[in-house]
PABAMAR-82571 format. One line per 4 residues: number of its first residue (from 1); their letters; for each residue x negated, y negated, z negated of N, C-alpha, C. Coordinates in steps of 0.1 Angstrom, whole numbers, padded with zeros to 4 digits, m for minus. Atoms other than C-alpha are relative to their C-alpha. Layout:
BEGIN
NUM = A = X:Y:Z:X:Y:Z:X:Y:Z ~ ... $
This chain:
BEGIN
1 = MGVE = m0006:0006:m0012:m0805:m0296:m2024:m0009:m0011:0006 ~ 0008:0011:m0004:m0832:m0322:m2021:0006:m0014:m0004 ~ m0007:0012:0004:m0809:m0348:m2038:m0007:m0006:m0012 ~ 0007:0006:0011:m0826:m0373:m2060:0010:m0003:m0011 $
5 = VTED = m0009:0002:0011:m0811:m0375:m2095:m0007:m0009:m0010 ~ 0005:0009:0010:m0815:m0403:m2120:0008:0002:m0013 ~ m0006:m0001:0013:m0807:m0403:m2157:m0001:m0013:m0008 ~ 0001:0012:0008:m0798:m0432:m2179:m0005:0003:m0014 $
9 = DSGE = 0004:m0002:0013:m0808:m0437:m2215:0011:0001:m0010 ~ m0011:m0001:0010:m0774:m0431:m2230:m0002:0011:m0010 ~ 0003:m0011:0009:m0786:m0398:m2245:m0007:m0005:m0012 ~ 0008:0006:0011:m0811:m0418:m2266:0009:m0009:m0008 $
13 = RLGG = m0009:0009:0007:m0785:m0444:m2275:0011:0007:m0008 ~ m0011:m0007:0007:m0759:m0419:m2285:m0005:0012:m0009 ~ 0006:m0010:0009:m0783:m0396:m2304:0000:0014:0006 ~ 0000:m0013:m0006:m0783:m0367:m2279:m0012:0002:0008 $
17 = DCGN = 0011:m0004:m0008:m0807:m0349:m2256:0001:m0004:0014 ~ m0002:0003:m0014:m0792:m0358:m2223:0008:m0012:0002 ~ m0008:0012:m0003:m0780:m0390:m2207:0009:0003:0012 ~ m0008:m0001:m0013:m0755:m0396:m2178:m0009:0002:0012 $
21 = LFAR = 0008:m0003:m0012:m0767:m0383:m2145:0007:m0006:0013 ~ m0005:0007:m0012:m0764:m0401:m2111:m0007:0005:0012 ~ 0006:m0004:m0012:m0770:m0391:m2075:0008:m0006:0012 ~ m0007:0004:m0012:m0760:m0401:m2039:m0003:0010:0011 $
25 = VGPS = 0002:m0009:m0012:m0754:m0379:m2009:0009:m0007:0011 ~ m0007:0006:m0011:m0742:m0388:m1974:m0005:m0013:0004 ~ 0006:0013:m0006:m0747:m0420:m1954:0001:m0011:m0009 ~ 0000:0012:0009:m0757:m0451:m1973:0007:m0012:0007 $
29 = DAPQ = m0006:0012:m0007:m0743:m0475:m1946:0015:0002:0004 ~ m0014:m0002:m0002:m0708:m0461:m1947:0007:m0003:m0013 ~ m0007:0002:0012:m0680:m0467:m1972:m0004:0011:m0011 ~ 0004:m0009:0011:m0687:m0451:m2006:0011:0004:m0009 $
33 = ILLC = m0009:m0004:0010:m0666:m0431:m2030:m0007:0006:m0012 ~ 0006:m0005:0013:m0674:m0421:m2066:0007:0013:m0004 ~ m0005:m0013:0005:m0669:m0385:m2078:m0006:0002:m0014 ~ 0005:m0001:0014:m0672:m0380:m2116:0005:0012:m0007 $
37 = AHMD = m0004:m0010:0009:m0671:m0351:m2140:m0008:m0001:m0013 ~ 0008:0000:0012:m0682:m0347:m2176:m0006:0013:m0003 ~ 0008:m0012:0002:m0708:m0322:m2187:0002:0007:m0014 ~ m0002:m0006:0014:m0699:m0317:m2224:0013:0007:m0001 $
41 = TVGD = m0012:m0008:0003:m0673:m0292:m2236:0002:0001:m0014 ~ m0003:m0003:0014:m0656:m0283:m2268:m0004:0014:m0003 ~ 0004:m0013:0004:m0664:m0252:m2287:m0011:0000:m0010 ~ 0011:m0001:0010:m0690:m0239:m2311:m0013:0005:0006 $
45 = ERPV = 0014:m0004:m0006:m0725:m0225:m2307:0000:0013:0006 ~ 0000:m0014:m0006:m0714:m0191:m2294:m0002:m0002:0015 ~ 0002:0001:m0014:m0727:m0185:m2259:0013:0004:0008 ~ m0012:m0003:m0008:m0700:m0184:m2232:m0005:0010:0011 $
49 = KPVL = 0002:m0010:m0010:m0699:m0153:m2210:0012:0001:0009 ~ m0012:0000:m0009:m0676:m0160:m2181:0002:0013:0008 ~ m0003:m0013:m0007:m0659:m0130:m2165:0012:m0003:0009 ~ m0011:0002:m0009:m0635:m0128:m2136:0010:0011:m0002 $
53 = RAGG = m0011:m0009:0003:m0602:m0112:m2146:0013:m0004:0007 ~ m0013:0003:m0007:m0571:m0109:m2124:0000:m0013:0008 ~ 0002:0012:m0009:m0584:m0136:m2101:m0003:m0013:m0007 ~ 0004:0013:0007:m0594:m0161:m2128:m0012:0002:m0009 $
57 = WESE = 0011:0001:0008:m0624:m0171:m2147:0004:m0002:m0015 ~ m0002:0001:0014:m0622:m0165:m2185:m0012:0002:m0008 ~ 0011:m0003:0008:m0645:m0162:m2214:0002:0014:m0005 ~ m0001:m0015:0004:m0654:m0126:m2223:0004:0002:m0014 $
61 = DEAV = m0003:m0001:0014:m0650:m0133:m2260:0008:m0012:m0005 ~ m0008:0011:0006:m0636:m0160:m2283:m0006:m0014:0003 ~ 0005:0014:m0003:m0659:m0188:m2271:0008:m0007:0010 ~ m0008:0007:m0009:m0641:m0215:m2253:m0008:m0001:0014 $
65 = LGAD = 0006:m0001:m0013:m0648:m0212:m2215:m0007:m0013:0004 ~ 0006:0013:m0004:m0654:m0249:m2210:0003:m0004:0015 ~ m0004:0004:m0013:m0636:m0251:m2176:0003:m0015:0000 ~ m0001:0014:0002:m0628:m0286:m2190:m0014:m0005:m0005 $
69 = NKAA = m0002:0004:m0013:m0649:m0299:m2173:m0009:0006:0010 ~ 0009:m0007:m0009:m0672:m0273:m2158:0006:0003:0014 ~ m0006:m0002:m0013:m0647:m0266:m2131:m0002:m0011:0010 ~ 0002:0011:m0009:m0650:m0301:m2118:m0014:m0002:0003 $
73 = VAVI = 0015:0001:m0003:m0688:m0301:m2121:m0003:0010:0012 ~ 0002:m0010:m0010:m0688:m0269:m2100:0005:m0005:0014 ~ m0005:0005:m0013:m0666:m0284:m2073:m0008:m0011:0006 ~ 0007:0011:m0005:m0685:m0316:m2071:m0014:0004:0005 $
77 = VELA = 0014:m0005:m0005:m0719:m0298:m2068:0001:0007:0013 ~ m0002:m0007:m0012:m0705:m0276:m2041:0002:m0010:0012 ~ m0002:0010:m0010:m0693:m0307:m2022:m0013:m0007:0004 ~ 0013:0006:m0003:m0727:m0323:m2026:m0009:0009:0009 $
81 = RRVA = 0008:m0009:m0009:m0743:m0292:m2011:0004:0000:0014 ~ m0005:0000:m0014:m0721:m0293:m1981:m0003:m0013:0007 ~ 0003:0013:m0006:m0725:m0330:m1976:m0015:m0001:0004 ~ 0014:0001:m0002:m0763:m0327:m1979:m0004:0008:0013 $
85 = IEGA = 0003:m0008:m0012:m0762:m0301:m1951:0007:m0005:0012 ~ m0008:0003:m0011:m0734:m0311:m1929:0003:m0015:0002 ~ m0004:0014:m0001:m0730:m0349:m1936:0014:m0002:m0004 ~ m0014:0004:0004:m0698:m0368:m1943:0003:m0013:0006 $
89 = PVGV = m0004:0013:m0006:m0678:m0398:m1930:m0002:m0011:m0010 ~ 0002:0010:0010:m0685:m0416:m1963:m0013:0004:m0008 ~ 0010:m0003:0010:m0713:m0418:m1988:0007:0004:m0013 ~ m0006:m0005:0012:m0706:m0400:m2021:m0010:m0003:m0011 $
93 = ELCF = 0007:0002:0012:m0718:m0413:m2054:0004:0010:m0011 ~ m0003:m0010:0010:m0720:m0386:m2080:m0004:m0005:m0014 ~ 0003:0004:0013:m0718:m0392:m2117:0005:0011:m0010 ~ m0003:m0010:0010:m0719:m0366:m2145:m0003:m0006:m0014 $
97 = TVRE = 0000:0008:0012:m0712:m0380:m2179:m0002:0010:m0012 ~ 0001:m0006:0013:m0720:m0370:m2215:0011:m0005:m0009 ~ m0008:0005:0011:m0699:m0373:m2246:0015:m0004:0004 ~ m0014:0004:m0004:m0665:m0375:m2228:0009:0005:m0011 $
101 = EQAL = m0008:m0005:0010:m0650:m0353:m2255:0000:m0008:m0013 ~ 0001:0009:0012:m0661:m0379:m2281:0005:m0014:0004 ~ m0007:0013:m0004:m0637:m0407:m2269:m0008:m0007:0011 ~ 0006:0006:m0012:m0655:m0412:m2236:m0012:m0008:m0002 $
105 = RGAY = 0011:0008:0004:m0686:m0425:m2252:m0011:m0001:0011 ~ 0010:0000:m0011:m0709:m0415:m2223:0004:m0010:0011 ~ m0005:0009:m0011:m0688:m0433:m2197:m0001:m0014:m0004 ~ 0000:0014:0005:m0686:m0464:m2218:m0014:m0006:0000 $
109 = EIDT = 0014:0005:m0001:m0724:m0466:m2217:m0005:m0003:0014 ~ 0004:0001:m0014:m0725:m0468:m2179:0002:m0015:0004 ~ m0002:0013:m0007:m0731:m0501:m2161:0006:0003:0013 ~ m0006:m0004:m0013:m0706:m0497:m2133:m0005:m0009:0011 $
113 = GRFK = 0005:0008:m0010:m0724:m0524:m2114:m0010:0008:0009 ~ 0010:m0009:m0008:m0748:m0495:m2102:0008:0006:0011 ~ m0007:m0007:m0010:m0720:m0481:m2081:0004:m0010:0012 ~ m0005:0007:m0011:m0711:m0493:m2046:0014:0003:0004 $
117 = AGVG = m0013:m0006:m0003:m0679:m0473:m2044:0011:m0010:m0003 ~ m0012:0008:0003:m0646:m0492:m2041:0011:0009:m0007 ~ m0010:m0009:0007:m0626:m0461:m2053:m0008:0012:m0005 ~ 0007:m0011:0006:m0635:m0432:m2074:0010:0010:m0006 $
121 = YVFD = m0009:m0011:0005:m0621:m0399:m2088:m0007:0008:m0011 ~ 0004:m0010:0010:m0624:m0378:m2119:0010:0012:0002 ~ m0009:m0012:m0001:m0609:m0343:m2120:0001:0007:m0014 ~ 0001:m0003:0014:m0601:m0339:m2156:0014:0000:m0007 $
125 = HATP = m0014:m0002:0006:m0564:m0329:m2162:0004:0014:0002 ~ m0002:m0015:m0001:m0555:m0293:m2169:0015:0002:0003 ~ m0013:m0002:m0005:m0523:m0292:m2149:m0001:0004:0014 ~ 0001:m0004:m0013:m0514:m0279:m2115:m0005:m0010:0010 $
129 = IGEV = 0005:0009:m0010:m0532:m0293:m2085:0011:m0007:0007 ~ m0011:0007:m0006:m0511:m0320:m2070:0004:m0012:m0008 ~ m0004:0011:0009:m0506:m0342:m2100:m0011:m0011:0000 ~ 0009:0012:0001:m0521:m0377:m2099:0004:m0007:m0012 $
133 = IAAS = m0003:0006:0013:m0524:m0393:m2133:0002:m0015:0002 ~ m0004:0013:m0002:m0505:m0425:m2130:m0002:m0009:m0012 ~ 0001:0008:0012:m0508:m0436:m2166:m0007:0008:m0011 ~ 0007:m0006:0011:m0530:m0428:m2196:0001:m0009:m0012 $
137 = PTYV = m0003:0008:0012:m0526:m0440:m2232:m0012:m0008:m0006 ~ 0010:0006:0009:m0544:m0464:m2255:m0002:0009:m0012 ~ 0004:m0010:0010:m0562:m0443:m2281:m0007:m0007:m0012 ~ 0006:0006:0012:m0569:m0455:m2317:m0003:0011:m0010 $
141 = QWEA = 0004:m0010:0010:m0589:m0434:m2341:0000:m0007:m0013 ~ 0001:0006:0013:m0587:m0440:m2378:m0007:0010:m0010 ~ 0007:m0007:0011:m0607:m0429:m2409:0003:m0006:m0013 ~ m0003:0005:0013:m0596:m0433:m2445:m0010:0007:m0010 $
145 = VLEG = 0009:m0005:0010:m0622:m0429:m2473:0005:m0004:m0014 ~ m0006:0003:0013:m0608:m0427:m2508:m0010:0004:m0011 ~ 0009:m0003:0011:m0629:m0428:m2540:0008:m0001:m0013 ~ m0007:0000:0013:m0614:m0418:m2573:m0010:0001:m0011 $
149 = RAAH = 0010:m0002:0011:m0631:m0406:m2605:0001:0015:m0004 ~ 0000:m0014:0004:m0642:m0371:m2615:0003:0001:m0015 ~ m0003:m0004:0014:m0630:m0355:m2648:0002:0015:m0001 ~ m0003:m0014:0002:m0626:m0321:m2663:0015:0002:0002 $
153 = AGIS = m0014:m0002:m0003:m0594:m0308:m2649:0008:0007:m0011 ~ m0007:m0007:0011:m0586:m0287:m2680:0000:m0007:m0013 ~ 0001:0007:0013:m0598:m0309:m2708:0005:m0014:0000 ~ m0003:0014:0000:m0594:m0345:m2697:0005:m0005:0014 $
157 = PEEG = m0004:0004:m0014:m0575:m0347:m2664:0005:m0014:0001 ~ m0005:0014:0000:m0559:m0380:m2675:m0011:m0011:0002 ~ 0012:0010:m0002:m0594:m0396:m2673:m0004:0000:0014 ~ 0004:0000:m0014:m0598:m0387:m2637:0010:m0007:0009 $
161 = RNAI = m0008:0006:m0011:m0584:m0402:m2605:m0002:0008:0012 ~ 0001:m0011:m0010:m0576:m0376:m2579:0001:m0006:0014 ~ 0000:0006:m0014:m0586:m0388:m2544:0008:0009:0010 ~ m0007:m0009:m0009:m0571:m0357:m2527:0015:m0002:m0002 $
165 = VAAA = m0014:0002:0002:m0537:m0363:m2543:0004:m0013:0007 ~ m0004:0012:m0007:m0537:m0399:m2531:0000:0001:0015 ~ 0000:m0002:m0015:m0547:m0388:m2496:0012:0008:0004 ~ m0011:m0009:m0003:m0520:m0361:m2496:0013:m0009:0001 $
169 = RAVS = m0012:0009:0000:m0493:m0387:m2505:0000:m0009:0012 ~ 0000:0009:m0012:m0505:m0410:m2477:0003:0008:0012 ~ m0002:m0008:m0012:m0506:m0382:m2451:0015:0004:0001 ~ m0015:m0004:0000:m0470:m0372:m2461:0008:m0011:0006 $
173 = RIPS = m0008:0012:m0004:m0459:m0407:m2451:m0003:m0004:0014 ~ 0005:0005:m0013:m0477:m0410:m2418:0007:0008:0011 ~ m0006:m0007:m0012:m0459:m0402:m2385:m0010:0009:0006 ~ 0009:m0010:m0006:m0473:m0371:m2369:0007:0008:0011 $
177 = GRID = m0006:m0008:m0011:m0468:m0351:m2338:0004:m0009:0012 ~ m0006:0009:m0011:m0448:m0364:m2308:0010:m0009:m0006 ~ m0008:0010:0005:m0433:m0396:m2318:0012:m0004:0009 ~ m0010:0002:m0011:m0415:m0403:m2285:m0006:0004:0013 $
181 = DATT = 0005:m0005:m0013:m0420:m0396:m2248:m0014:m0007:0003 ~ 0012:0007:m0004:m0449:m0421:m2247:m0010:0000:m0011 ~ 0009:0002:0012:m0465:m0418:m2282:m0002:0013:m0007 ~ 0004:m0011:0009:m0483:m0392:m2303:m0009:m0005:m0011 $
185 = ANVA = 0008:0003:0012:m0500:m0392:m2337:m0005:0013:m0006 ~ 0006:m0012:0005:m0523:m0367:m2354:m0008:m0003:m0012 ~ 0010:0000:0011:m0540:m0361:m2387:m0009:0011:0003 ~ 0009:m0010:m0005:m0571:m0343:m2377:m0008:0007:m0010 $
189 = SIIG = 0008:m0007:0010:m0591:m0335:m2408:0002:m0007:m0014 ~ 0000:0004:0014:m0591:m0338:m2446:m0011:0007:m0007 ~ 0011:m0006:0006:m0623:m0332:m2465:m0003:m0007:m0014 ~ 0003:0007:0013:m0630:m0339:m2502:m0001:0010:m0012 $
193 = GAAT = 0001:m0008:0012:m0634:m0327:m2537:m0013:0007:m0002 ~ 0012:m0007:0004:m0659:m0304:m2553:0003:0015:m0001 ~ m0004:m0014:0000:m0646:m0269:m2543:m0012:0009:m0002 ~ 0011:m0009:0001:m0681:m0255:m2542:m0004:0002:m0015 $
197 = HGTN = 0003:0000:0014:m0684:m0262:m2579:0011:0006:m0009 ~ m0011:m0006:0007:m0651:m0246:m2589:0012:m0009:0001 ~ m0013:0007:m0001:m0615:m0258:m2593:0002:m0009:m0012 ~ m0002:0007:0013:m0620:m0275:m2627:m0005:m0015:0000 $
201 = IVAP = 0004:0013:m0001:m0630:m0309:m2614:0011:m0008:0007 ~ m0010:0009:m0007:m0605:m0337:m2606:m0008:m0006:0012 ~ 0007:0004:m0012:m0614:m0346:m2570:m0003:m0015:0001 ~ 0004:0014:0001:m0634:m0379:m2570:0000:m0006:0014 $
205 = DCRV = 0001:0006:m0013:m0635:m0384:m2532:0008:0008:0010 ~ m0007:m0007:m0011:m0617:m0376:m2500:m0001:m0009:0013 ~ 0001:0006:m0013:m0620:m0384:m2463:0010:0006:0009 ~ m0010:m0004:m0009:m0592:m0382:m2438:m0002:m0007:0013 $
209 = TGEA = 0001:0006:m0014:m0593:m0388:m2400:0012:0004:0008 ~ m0011:m0003:m0008:m0567:m0390:m2374:0000:m0010:0012 ~ m0001:0008:m0012:m0555:m0408:m2342:0014:m0004:0002 ~ m0013:0003:m0006:m0526:m0425:m2325:m0002:m0004:0014 $
213 = RSLE = 0000:0003:m0014:m0519:m0427:m2288:0013:m0005:0005 ~ m0013:0003:m0006:m0493:m0444:m2267:m0002:m0007:0014 ~ 0000:0006:m0014:m0486:m0453:m2231:0006:m0014:m0001 ~ m0006:0013:0001:m0467:m0484:m2244:m0009:m0010:m0007 $
217 = EGVA = 0010:0010:0005:m0487:m0515:m2250:0003:m0004:m0015 ~ m0001:0004:0014:m0493:m0522:m2287:0005:0010:m0010 ~ m0006:m0010:0009:m0476:m0491:m2301:m0011:0008:m0008 ~ 0011:m0007:0007:m0508:m0472:m2309:m0006:m0008:m0012 $
221 = ERLA = 0006:0009:0010:m0521:m0502:m2328:0011:m0001:m0012 ~ m0010:0001:0011:m0488:m0505:m2347:0000:0013:m0009 ~ 0001:m0012:0007:m0490:m0468:m2357:m0012:0000:m0009 ~ 0012:0001:0008:m0525:m0474:m2369:0002:m0009:m0012 $
225 = DEVV = m0002:0009:0011:m0514:m0503:m2390:0009:0007:m0011 ~ m0008:m0008:0009:m0488:m0479:m2406:m0009:0009:m0008 ~ 0009:m0008:0007:m0516:m0456:m2415:m0007:m0008:m0011 ~ 0007:0009:0010:m0535:m0484:m2432:0009:m0002:m0012 $
229 = EAFH = m0010:0003:0010:m0504:m0493:m2452:0002:0012:m0009 ~ m0003:m0012:0007:m0497:m0458:m2462:m0011:0004:m0010 ~ 0011:m0003:0009:m0532:m0452:m2476:m0001:m0010:m0011 ~ 0001:0010:0011:m0533:m0484:m2495:0011:0001:m0010 $
233 = DAAN = m0011:m0002:0009:m0498:m0478:m2510:m0003:0012:m0009 ~ 0003:m0012:0008:m0508:m0443:m2521:m0011:m0002:m0010 ~ 0011:0002:0009:m0541:m0453:m2535:0003:m0010:m0012 ~ m0003:0010:0010:m0525:m0481:m2555:0010:0005:m0011 $
237 = EPDC = m0009:m0006:0010:m0500:m0458:m2573:m0007:0002:m0013 ~ 0007:m0001:0012:m0508:m0458:m2610:m0007:0013:m0004 ~ 0006:m0013:0004:m0514:m0421:m2614:m0011:0004:0010 ~ 0011:m0003:m0009:m0539:m0422:m2585:m0011:m0011:m0002 $
241 = ACDV = 0009:0012:0002:m0556:m0457:m2587:m0013:0002:0006 ~ 0012:m0002:m0007:m0582:m0449:m2561:m0004:m0013:0008 ~ 0005:0010:m0009:m0604:m0473:m2541:0002:0007:0014 ~ m0002:m0005:m0013:m0597:m0469:m2504:m0005:m0010:0011 $
245 = DVTL = 0004:0008:m0012:m0612:m0481:m2471:0004:0007:0012 ~ m0005:m0006:m0013:m0595:m0475:m2438:m0006:m0008:0012 ~ 0006:0006:m0011:m0613:m0482:m2406:0007:0005:0013 ~ m0007:m0003:m0013:m0597:m0483:m2371:m0010:m0003:0011 $
249 = ERSF = 0008:0002:m0012:m0614:m0479:m2337:0008:0002:0012 ~ m0007:m0001:m0013:m0597:m0486:m2304:m0010:0007:0010 ~ 0010:m0008:m0007:m0616:m0458:m2286:0001:m0002:0015 ~ m0001:0004:m0014:m0602:m0464:m2252:0013:m0006:0003 $
253 = EGYR = m0012:0008:m0003:m0576:m0486:m2235:0008:0008:0011 ~ m0008:m0007:m0010:m0547:m0472:m2215:0001:m0008:0013 ~ m0002:0007:m0013:m0538:m0480:m2179:0012:0006:0006 ~ m0010:m0005:m0009:m0511:m0476:m2154:m0003:m0004:0015 $
257 = IEPG = 0003:0003:m0014:m0517:m0474:m2116:0013:m0001:0008 ~ m0011:0001:m0009:m0493:m0482:m2088:m0002:0009:0012 ~ 0002:m0009:m0012:m0486:m0459:m2058:m0007:m0007:0011 ~ 0007:0006:m0011:m0499:m0485:m2035:m0015:m0003:m0002 $
261 = EPGA = 0014:0002:0003:m0533:m0486:m2051:m0008:0008:0010 ~ 0007:m0008:m0011:m0559:m0475:m2024:m0005:0013:m0005 ~ 0005:m0013:0004:m0574:m0447:m2045:0011:0010:m0001 ~ m0011:m0009:0002:m0540:m0433:m2053:0006:0004:0014 $
265 = KIAV = m0005:m0003:m0014:m0529:m0435:m2016:m0009:0010:0007 ~ 0009:m0009:m0006:m0560:m0417:m2005:0002:0014:m0006 ~ m0002:m0013:0007:m0554:m0390:m2031:0012:0007:0004 ~ m0013:m0006:m0005:m0518:m0385:m2021:m0002:0006:0014 $
269 = TALE = 0002:m0004:m0013:m0528:m0382:m1985:m0008:0013:0000 ~ 0009:m0012:0001:m0556:m0357:m1993:0008:0012:m0005 ~ m0008:m0011:0006:m0533:m0336:m2015:0010:0006:0010 ~ m0010:m0005:m0010:m0506:m0334:m1989:m0006:0007:0012 $
273 = ACGH = 0007:m0006:m0011:m0531:m0326:m1962:m0004:0015:m0003 ~ 0004:m0014:0004:m0541:m0295:m1983:0012:0008:m0004 ~ m0012:m0008:0002:m0505:m0284:m1987:0006:m0001:m0014 ~ m0005:0002:0013:m0499:m0297:m2022:0011:m0011:0000 $
277 = EATL = m0009:0011:0002:m0469:m0318:m2033:m0006:m0010:m0010 ~ 0006:0010:0009:m0484:m0350:m2047:0010:m0006:m0009 ~ m0010:0005:0010:m0467:m0362:m2079:m0008:m0009:m0009 ~ 0006:0009:0010:m0476:m0392:m2100:0006:0002:m0014 $
281 = VDSG = m0005:m0004:0013:m0473:m0383:m2137:m0007:m0008:m0010 ~ 0006:0006:0012:m0479:m0399:m2171:m0007:0010:m0008 ~ 0007:m0009:0008:m0504:m0383:m2194:m0003:m0005:m0014 ~ 0004:0004:0014:m0511:m0383:m2231:m0015:0001:m0003 $
285 = GGSD = 0015:m0002:0001:m0548:m0376:m2225:m0007:m0011:0006 ~ 0009:0010:m0006:m0577:m0398:m2217:m0010:0007:0008 ~ 0010:m0005:m0008:m0605:m0393:m2193:m0010:m0011:0003 ~ 0010:0010:m0004:m0636:m0411:m2180:0006:m0011:0009 $
289 = ANAF = m0006:0010:m0008:m0612:m0429:m2157:0004:m0012:m0009 ~ m0004:0011:0009:m0600:m0450:m2187:m0012:m0009:m0002 ~ 0012:0008:0002:m0636:m0462:m2193:m0003:m0008:0013 ~ 0003:0007:m0013:m0642:m0470:m2156:0010:m0011:0003 $
293 = RSAG = m0010:0010:m0003:m0610:m0488:m2152:m0001:m0012:m0009 ~ 0002:0011:0009:m0616:m0509:m2183:m0011:m0009:0005 ~ 0011:0008:m0006:m0648:m0520:m2165:0003:m0005:0014 ~ m0004:0006:m0012:m0629:m0529:m2134:m0002:0009:0013 $
297 = LAVT = 0002:m0009:m0011:m0637:m0498:m2112:0013:0009:0001 ~ m0013:m0007:m0002:m0605:m0483:m2097:m0002:0015:0002 ~ 0002:m0015:0000:m0610:m0446:m2106:0014:0007:m0003 ~ m0012:m0008:0001:m0581:m0421:m2103:m0003:0013:m0006 $
301 = NLAN = 0002:m0013:0006:m0578:m0390:m2124:0010:0010:0007 ~ m0008:m0010:m0006:m0565:m0359:m2106:0000:0013:m0008 ~ m0001:m0013:0006:m0553:m0326:m2120:m0009:0010:0007 ~ 0010:m0010:m0006:m0578:m0297:m2115:0004:0014:0000 $
305 = GTER = m0005:m0014:m0001:m0556:m0266:m2119:m0006:0009:m0011 ~ 0005:m0008:0011:m0574:m0254:m2151:0012:0002:m0009 ~ m0011:m0004:0009:m0553:m0238:m2178:m0005:0001:m0015 ~ 0002:m0002:0014:m0551:m0239:m2216:m0014:m0006:m0005 $
309 = PHMP = 0013:0006:0004:m0580:m0264:m2223:m0002:0000:m0015 ~ 0004:0000:0014:m0598:m0264:m2256:0004:0012:m0008 ~ m0004:m0012:0007:m0585:m0229:m2264:m0008:0012:0004 ~ 0008:m0011:m0003:m0602:m0196:m2266:0004:0008:0013 $
313 = DERV = m0005:m0007:m0012:m0581:m0182:m2237:0001:m0010:0012 ~ 0001:0009:m0011:m0589:m0212:m2214:m0003:0008:0013 ~ 0001:m0008:m0012:m0588:m0201:m2178:0000:m0010:0012 ~ m0001:0007:m0013:m0594:m0214:m2142:0000:0011:0011 $
317 = SAEA = 0000:m0010:m0011:m0584:m0193:m2112:m0010:m0003:0011 ~ 0008:0002:m0012:m0607:m0187:m2083:0007:m0008:0011 ~ m0007:0008:m0010:m0580:m0200:m2061:0001:m0015:m0003 ~ m0001:0014:0003:m0577:m0232:m2080:m0014:m0007:0003 $
321 = LEQM = 0013:0006:m0003:m0615:m0238:m2076:m0001:m0003:0015 ~ 0000:0002:m0014:m0612:m0233:m2039:0009:m0011:0005 ~ m0009:0010:m0004:m0582:m0255:m2036:m0005:m0014:m0004 ~ 0006:0013:0004:m0599:m0283:m2056:m0011:m0004:0010 $
325 = LDVV = 0011:0004:m0010:m0629:m0281:m2032:0007:m0005:0013 ~ m0007:0004:m0012:m0605:m0284:m2003:0005:m0015:m0001 ~ m0005:0014:0003:m0589:m0315:m2019:m0012:m0010:0000 ~ 0011:0009:0001:m0623:m0331:m2026:m0006:m0003:0014 $
329 = IALT = 0005:0002:m0014:m0634:m0326:m1990:0010:m0009:0008 ~ m0010:0009:m0007:m0601:m0341:m1978:0000:m0014:m0005 ~ 0002:0014:0005:m0607:m0371:m2001:m0011:m0007:0007 ~ 0011:0007:m0007:m0640:m0378:m1984:0004:m0003:0014 $
333 = DGAG = m0005:0003:m0013:m0623:m0375:m1950:0009:m0012:0000 ~ m0010:0011:0000:m0594:m0397:m1960:m0007:m0014:m0004 ~ 0007:0013:0003:m0617:m0423:m1976:m0007:m0006:0012 ~ 0007:0004:m0012:m0637:m0424:m1944:0009:m0008:0009 $
337 = EQLR = m0009:0006:m0009:m0606:m0433:m1925:0006:m0013:m0006 ~ m0008:0011:0006:m0589:m0457:m1950:m0009:m0011:m0005 ~ 0008:0010:0006:m0619:m0476:m1963:m0008:m0008:0010 ~ 0008:0007:m0010:m0635:m0486:m1930:0007:m0014:0004 $
C-alpha cells in the first residue's frame, strides 16, 4: 500500500522474534484516531487452514483458527488500504501488538507518547457487534512453588514430604470458577513429581499457577491473598511440611468508562449508523485497551462478532467481517466530525 511501517524493540525485550508494529495513514494535519489489534493467537504449532463453511470462516482441522485477533487485523488492514487510496476525514494511527495473550505484555511495552490520537479502539471481544466494553477487570496471576523431599514410596514414604499432596490440599481450599457477577478465579496448571521415573517416588516438588479477576476494586487482590494463605497453611501441615513460595503479579488493571466519554460516544454513534444496537457491557476479559488506559490513552474495546475464541471450533462469519469494516469506516467518519 506504500504505507511506512516501523517496529519497536519489544520483541527483543520480551524474547520474541517480532515487536509491535506502527503505521499512519490519512491526513497528518487532521484529528487522529488509533486503531489497534494484536497479532499473536492461542493454539499449538499445527498450521491453520481456514475454510469458508456455511458463510463463516473456520479451521479445517483441530487447529485454533485465531480469529482472536486476526479478524481485527484483517479489518484494520482493509481500512488502511481504503484510506491510502480514497483518503479519510481523520488520520489513522495503526498499532499491531505482540504478546497480548500473555497478559498484554506487548502493549505494556509501548510508549503511548508516540501517538497523537485522542481516542482509540481495539476490536477484541468475541461477542455480537454492537457491544461496547464499558468495564474490564483487574487481573492478578499467581504461582506457587512447593519443595518437599523425595523418598521411596514403598519402603520409606514417611521419610518423604509430598509436595503434590500439599498442593492438592491448597487447591481444594481455593475459590475457583465464577465467584460472583464481577469476579472469577482459576487454577490453570499443576506440574510436579517424577512420573517419568515411575510412581515409587514421593513427589519432592510441585508448581501450581492460577489467576483471579474482578471488576470490583481490591477483590482480585483479596482472592490472591487467600491463595497465598491456603498454600502456606497446607505446606505447614505436619504430614506435608513443605517449603513454599507464592508470587503474585498484577498483570493488568481494570477500568470502567462512562457513556459520555468521547471515544464511547463516537463508537455508539458509529454502531447505530451501521444499524447495530449499541450496548455498554461489563467484561471478564482483558484487552490491549487495559494497557493503553493505564497509560492515560482513552482506548475503547468493541466487540468484533467472532465466536468461540480459544477453541478448536472458533469461527467468524463473512458477514461479521463486512459489518466490522463498516463500523470502522463509520468510526473514522464520526471521529472526523466530533474531534474537530
